C-alpha positions as CSV (number, residue, x, y, z in Angstrom):
1,M,69.8,127.4,75.4
2,N,71.0,127.2,78.5
3,E,71.0,124.1,81.2
4,E,67.7,125.1,82.8
5,N,66.0,125.3,79.8
6,K,67.3,121.9,78.7
7,K,66.5,120.3,82.2
8,E,63.1,122.0,82.2
9,E,62.3,120.6,78.7
10,T,63.3,117.0,80.0
11,K,61.1,117.1,82.8
12,K,58.1,117.8,80.5
13,Q,58.9,115.2,78.4
14,E,59.3,112.6,81.2
15,P,55.8,110.9,82.0
16,A,55.3,111.1,85.6
17,D,54.0,107.6,86.0
18,G,57.4,105.8,85.2
19,S,56.9,104.6,82.2
20,P,59.4,102.6,79.6
21,N,61.1,106.1,78.4
22,R,62.2,106.7,82.2
23,L,63.3,103.0,82.4
24,T,65.0,103.0,79.0
25,R,67.2,106.0,80.3
26,T,67.8,104.4,83.5
27,F,69.3,101.1,82.0
28,R,71.4,103.2,79.5
29,T,72.7,104.6,83.2
30,Y,73.8,101.6,84.2
31,K,75.0,100.3,80.8
32,A,77.3,103.2,80.9
33,E,78.5,102.9,84.2
34,F,79.4,99.3,83.8
35,K,81.5,100.3,80.8
36,K,83.3,102.3,83.3
37,I,84.4,99.1,85.5
38,V,88.1,98.2,85.9
39,W,88.5,94.5,86.3
40,P,91.8,93.2,87.5
41,S,94.1,91.0,85.3
42,R,94.5,87.4,86.1
43,E,97.7,87.9,87.9
44,Q,95.8,90.7,90.1
45,L,93.2,88.5,90.9
46,I,95.2,85.2,91.7
47,K,97.4,87.6,93.8
48,H,94.5,89.0,96.0
49,T,92.9,85.5,96.2
50,I,96.0,84.3,97.9
51,T,96.3,86.8,100.0
52,V,93.1,86.8,101.5
53,M,93.3,82.9,102.0
54,V,96.5,83.3,103.8
55,V,95.1,86.3,105.8
56,S,91.9,84.2,106.7
57,L,94.1,81.1,107.4
58,I,96.2,83.2,110.0
59,F,93.2,84.9,111.6
60,G,91.2,81.5,111.8
61,V,94.5,79.8,113.6
62,Y,94.7,82.9,116.1
63,I,90.8,82.6,116.9
64,A,91.4,78.9,117.6
65,I,94.5,79.4,119.8
66,V,92.9,82.4,121.7
67,D,89.2,80.0,121.7
68,G,91.7,77.2,123.0
69,I,93.1,79.3,125.7
70,F,89.5,80.5,127.1
71,G,88.2,77.1,127.1
72,A,90.7,75.6,129.1
73,A,91.0,78.7,131.4
74,F,87.1,78.0,131.8
75,S,86.9,74.5,132.4
76,R,89.7,75.0,135.2
77,F,87.5,77.7,136.5
78,V,84.5,75.6,136.8
79,E,86.6,72.8,138.5
80,M,87.7,74.8,141.2
81,V,84.4,76.5,141.7
82,S,82.5,72.9,142.0
């Protein structure tokens, strides 16, 4: 039996209305995919968390500095125009 015949037989057995047979197969597929997930080790998780926190802090400080500079420049501009 070739692949096309197998697919055709499977399609014939499937109900067209999405009944539990199809739902069961969908959840089995999800379960198989979840088994393929590779979770990080505790050390990797801690390392990546610290990296994200440090980079976020650096960008936050940078944005605060740029905001302060533009805010001061805008205030001086408004004073000169007034």
